[in-house]
N, C-alpha and C positions, 0 to 999 in steps of 0.2 A: 766406261760410262754408257755402255749400250743399254737399250731396253729401259729407258726412263722417260720422263716427260720434260726434259730440259728444252728450253726454247730461246729464241733470240740468237744473236751472233755468237760465234765460238770465242771464248776468252783466250788470252795469251797462253801459249803452251811452251814447255821447255823445248829449246831448239834441237836438243840431242836425243830425243826419244827414239826408240827403235820400232814402236808400234803405236797405232792410233785407231781406236774403235769407238766411234760416236754413233753407231747405227741405231735405228729404231728410236729416234727422239723427234723433237720438233725444232731442231736448229735451223736457222735461216741465214740469209745473207749470201755473199759470194764466197768463193774458195780462195780468196787472196791470202788468207792466213797461212795457207800451205807453204807459201814462199818464204815464210819466216823459219821454217824447219830446215835449218842449214847444216844439221849434223852429218848428213850424208850416210846415215846408217839406218834409214827407215826401211823396214822390211814389209810392213803390213799397214795398209790404210783402208778402213771400212767406214764410209760415210753414208751408207745406203739407208733408205727409208727415212729421209728428212725432208726439209723444204728449201734446200740450197738452190740458188738460181745463178744465172750468168754463165760465163765461159769457164772451161778448165784453164787455169793459168799456165802460161808457157814457161814454167820454171821447174818442171819435173825432172829435167835432165840431171839435177844435182843428186838425185836419189839413185845411186849406182847399185844398191842391193835390194831394191823393191821387188817383192815376190807376189804380193796380192794387192790389187787395186779394185775396190768395189764402190762404185758411185751410183748404183742402181736406185731407181724409184725416187728421183728428185725432180727438180724443174730446170735442170741444166740445159743449155742451148749452145749454138755456135758450132764450129767445126771441131773435130777431134784434133788436138794439137800434135804436130809432128814430133814434139819433144818426148812423146810416149815411146818413140822408137829407140830412145837411149836406154830403155829398161831391158837390157839383154837377159836379165834373170827373171823377168816377169813370167809367172805361170798362170795367173788368173786375172782376166780383164773383164769386169762386169759393168757395163754402162747402160743396162736395160732400163726401159721406161723413162726416158727423158725426151728432149727435143733436139738432139744433135742432128745436124744437117751436113750436106756436102758429101764428098767421096772419102773413102778410107785413105788415110795418109800412107804413102809408099813406105815411110820409115817403119811402119809396123812389121814389115817383113824381117826386121832385125830381131824381133822378139821370138826367137826360135824355140824358146823354152815353154811357150804358151801351151797350156792344156785345156783351158776353158776361155773361150771368147764369146761373150754374150752381149750382143749389140742390138737385140730385138726391141721393138716398139719405140722407134725413133723416126727421124725423117731423112735418113741417109739415102743417098742416091748413087747413080753411076752403075757400072757393071761390077759384078762380083770379081774381085781381082784374081788374076791367075797366080800371083805370088803366094796366095793362101795355100794352094796345093803344092807349091814348089818348096816353100821355106818353113811353113808351120806344121811340120810333119809329126809333131807330138800331140796335136790337138785330139782331145777326147770329146769335146762338146763345141759345136759350131752353131750358133744361133744368130741368124740375121733376119728373122721373121718380122713382119709388120713394119716394113720400110718401103722405099721407093726404088729398089734395085731393078734394073732391066737387063735385057740381053739374055744370053743363054748360060746354062750352067757349065763352067769351064771343065774340060775333060780331066785336067790334072787334079780336080778335087778327089778323084779316085785314088790319088797317092796317099790319102789320109787313112792309112790302114788301122790306126788305133781309134778311129771315130766311133763313138757310142751313140751320139745324138746329133742329127743333122736337121736343122729347122730353117727352111728357106720360104716358109709360107707367107701369104699375104703380101706379095710383091707384084711386080709386073714382068716376071721372068718368062721367057718364051723358048722355043726350040724343043728339042727332044730330050728325054731323060738319058744321061750317058749309059752306054751299054756295059760299062765297067764297074757297076755298083758291087759286083761280087768281090772286088778288091777290098771292101770294108771288112777285113778279116775279123776284127774285134766283134762285129755283129754276128759272127758265126760261132763265137766261143762263149762259154758261160762266164759271167762276170762275177767279180768280188764286190761285196757291198761297200767297201771303203778303201780297198788297196790302192786304187789309182786316182781317187778323187780327194785326197787330202794333201796338205802342204805343211811343212815345218817353218816356223818363223821365230825370230828373237823378240822378246818382250822385256821392256825395262829401260833403264838409262844406260846408254852405251859408254859414256865417258868414264864412269867409275866401274865399268864391267859388271854392274849389278843387274844383269839380264839373264833370262832363262828361255829355253825353247818351249814353244807352244805349237799346237796343231790346229790347222784351219781346214774345215771340211767344206768343199764346194757345195753349192745348192743351185738348182735350176728349175725353171718352170717348164713342164712338158704338157702339151695339149693332146689328150687322147680320150677315147670313150665319150666324146662330145663335151668334155670339160677340161679345165686346166688344173694340173696338180703340181705341187712343189715337192721336190725330192732333195734330201740332204744326204744322210749317211748311207741310204740305200740307193744312191744315184748310180753307183756302179752296176746295178742290176738292170738298169733301163737301157734298152736298145731301141731307138726310135728314128724313123724317117718321116718328116712332114714337109711335103712340097705342095700343099693345098693352096687354093685360091691364087693361081697364077694363070699363065697363058700357054702352058705346056702342050705339045702336040706329039703325035707318034704313038707307038705301042709301048706297053709296059715291058721292060727288058726281062728276058728269061733269067738272067743272072741274079735277079733279086731273090729268086727262090732258093739260092744257096746260102742266104743269110739266116741260118737255122735258129739263131737266138733272138731274132727280131720279135719284139713284143707289140710294136705299134707301127702301122703304116697308114698314112693319110695322103691320098692323092686326089682328094675331092676338089670339085670346082675348077677343072681344067678342060682341055679339049682332047684328051687322050682317046684313042680308038683301038680297034683290034680286039683280039680275044684275051681273056684273063688267062695267064699261063697255067697249063694243065698241072704243073708240079707245085702249085702254090700250097698244096696240102702238106708239103714237106716242112712248112714253117710251123712246127708243132707248138712252139712257145707263143704264137700269136694270140694276143688278147683283144686287140682293137684293130679293125680293118675298115677303112672308109674309102670307097671308090666312087662315091655318089657324084652325080651331075657331071658326067663325062659322056663319051660316046662308045663305051665298050659294047661289043656285040658277041653273038654266039651264045653258047650255053654256059651255065655255071659249072665249073669243073667238079666232077664227082669227088676228087681228092679232098675238097673242102669239107666233106663229111667227117674227116678225121681231125679237124681242128678243135680238139676237146676243150681247150682253155679259152676259146673265143667267147667273150662276154659282150662285145659290142661289134656290130657289123652294119654297114650301110651301103647297099648297092643300088639305091634308088636313082631314078632318072638317068638311065642308060638305054641301050638298045638290046638288052639281053633277051634271050628267048629260050623256049624249051621248058622241061620240067625241072622244078627245084629239087636237087638231090635229097633223098630221104635220109635223115639222121636226126637224132635227138637234138643236136646242137642247132642245125639250120632251121628246124621246125619250131624251135623255142623262141625265135624272134617274131615280132609282130609283122603284120602286112606292110607297115610303113617302111620296113627294111628293103622291100622289093618294089615299092610303088613306082610308077612311071616307066616300067618296062612292059610294054603292051604285049610282048610275046611270051612272057613268063606265065606258067600255070602250075597248079598243084599247091598243097598246103604250105604255108599258112594263107595263101591267097584263096579266094572263093572260086576262082575260075578253074574248072576241071580240065585236065589235059585230054586230048583226043585219045580214045581207046579206054579211058578209065570208065569203070562201071558207075553209072549214076544211080545212087540208091534213092529212088523217088517213090512217093506214095502211089500205089496202083490207081489208075484212073479208069473211067468207063463203068458201064452197068455191071459187068462181070466182077470188076474190082470191088465195087460197093457191096455186092452180094457176098463176096468172100469175106469182107471185113465184118459184115453183119453176122455171118455164120460163125466166124471165130469168136465174136463177142458173145453170142448165145451159148456156145460150147463152154466158154470160160465161166459164165454165171451158173450154168447147169452143174458143173463140177464144184463150184464154190458152195452152193447150197447143199449138195450131197455131203461135202466135207463137214459143214456145220452140223448137219443132222447126225452123222456118224459120231462126231466128237461129243455132241450133247448126250447121245445115248450111252456111250461108253463111260463118260464122266458121271452121269446120273446114277446108272446102275452100279458103277464101281464104288460109289459112296453110299447111296441110299439103300442099295440092295444088301450091303453088308450090315447096315443098321437094322433092316427088317428081319434078316435071317439069323443074325448073331446076337443073342440076348446080352452077353457080357459087353460087347461093343456098344450096344444101344444104351445100357445103364451108364457106362463110362462117358458117353457123349452127352447125355442129359445132365449128369453130374458136373461135367465141365461147363456147360451153359449156366447151371445154377451158381457155381462158384464165381464165374465171370460176372454174373449179375450182382452178386453180393459185393465183389471187389469194386465195381464201378460205383455202387451206391455209397459205400464207405468213403471212397476217394472224393466223390463229389461233395458229400456232407462235410468232410474235413476242410476242403477248400472254401466252401461257403461260409463256414464258421470263422475262418481266418479273415476273409473279406469283411465280415460283419464287425469283427473286433477292430480292424483298421479304420473303418469309416464310422 
């Protein structure tokens, strides 16, 4: 029943269904109707993009086979119920863009099969739990952005070797970025567009075994290139880290330069300092890089000239200095990419670097005289060229007409025939016009 315009409360449903997809409608009311689904064979629930409100009912423990739960983009609130922790087969948990609050329930550590956990754009608080890095080792996508999490990034998050997307942006996270980011080995390997981002589930009525297998493809929102994009079947190709808009301090770990398939890195609006790693040019797949509004210092690494796929970059409002490396890529960005770094110089900025030759207009009396002399020389040769061209053209045509009798007769015969043709043509058209009017 997905992608329609159904509205109002959800009507009574068969208690033994194995899948439920009401997404992209205008259903409203609470989710209490879910407690009537007592068949214990529910594999797939997608109620996203509706107008449901209230809490998640604490009756989900009866669904022992649930694989996908998507409640994103509703008006749900309250705490995430601990009963979710009974879903040991759960692979996708999407609660994005609601108003859930409080800390993450400890019971979620039992959902060891989770591959996508998207809890972004809520009001969740507390510290990022350490059990995420200890127990949810199959995570491919971890999105906790736009919440109220505080404290530091736990070191054991580096245990998530299969992570493709890490979004902790727009929180109140402090401390340093873990030095072990190079453990995200999936970000160093080329991805498959759908291999690891799909799930099989049963669809139909389970009691009479009239069900069949279907495939569900995860989707996620990724903010990069200054915008937010939704990815579905090609989600496996996206490798992204977004730690922007927090209170992070310290230097950018060198290990991040080993994530060779990283396509987007956003560390903007923090308090990071130190130099940009010299080996950042190894990230050849990088398409979007945002380090703006930090305290990075030193020069822009020359290796960045080799980032040929880079289509969005923002280094503004740091303490960078020196000459911007010369490359087609780095000079293709406008000056706003580098604004707020008083020590930077060279194109595309208007400030010349020390030692660069300034190509200025000569000044002083001698300079004015040289310009005037060059101008007179130009016009002298211009008029000479016109005279020579006219002479050659005139005598090349008129001279032959004067000296060659047969050419002269042919020329005047051509003019006479042209005159007769023009006369006849004009006369015929005038006659037609007179007949019409």
